[in-house]
N, C-alpha and C positions, 0 to 999 in steps of 0.2 A: 504494500500500500504506500502511495506517495505521501510525503508530508504535506500539510496544508500550505506551507509557504511555496513549495515547488509547484503545487497544483495552481496556486494563485499566480505565480510568475508565468507558468505555461499559458494559462488562460489570458493573462494580460498581454503577453507577446502575440498570441493568436489574434486577439482583438485589435491590437495596433496594426498588425500586418493586414488584416482584412479592411480596416479603416483606411489605411494608406492606398490599398488597391481600389477601394471604393471611390476615393476622392481624386485619384489620378486623372480621370477624364476631365474633371473640372479645371485642372491646371492648363489643359490644352485649349480651353475655350476663350482665351483672351482674344478680343476682337482686334484685328490688325489695324483697322481704321481708328478705333478708340486709342490704341497704344500710340500710333503715330501722331494723332491729334494732341494727346496729352504730352508727348515727348516734345512736340513743336511749340508748346505753350511757353510763355515767359516764366521766369522763376516765380513771380507772384501768382500766375495761373496754376502752376504746379503745386504751390503751397495751398492755394484755395481748394484744389482737388483733394489734396491730402487731408485738409481740415474737414472737408465735406464727408470723406470716408469715415473719419473718426466720429464726426457728429452722427452719422447714420449707424455706427456700431455701438455707441454708448447705450442707448435705450435697451436694445435686446440683451446686451451683455449684463446690464444692470438688473433687468427683470429675471434673467436666468440665475444670476448670483443670489438674488433675494429668494427665488423659488427653491433653489437647492439648499440654501441656508435654513429655510423654514422646514423643508423636508427632513433634514438632518436633526433639527431641533425637535420636531414632532416624533421622529423615530427614537431619539434618545429618551425623551420624556415617556413614551410608551413603554420602552424597555425598563426604565426605572420603576414605573408603576407595576409592571408584571413581576419584577424582582421583589418589590415590597409585598405584593400579594402572595407570592410563593413562600416567602419567609414568614408571613403572618399566618398563613393558613396551612 
């Protein structure tokens, strides 16, 4: 029987490999026209594009962070309540 750590590492490595294979096609989807237009823009234009990307990324990343934090907090609270009930009863 494998140890839990080896099992976890193997599953994590498999997940990362599958994830990288899954997102690989997305890397090839950069539009040549978009790239050349952004590359030809002035430094201020490139900075504006960069800021725009950051502005568009902040809300979803923030919501995801809050959601994951709440899920972990709920899970920890649920586990603590179960442990208290096991010890009490």
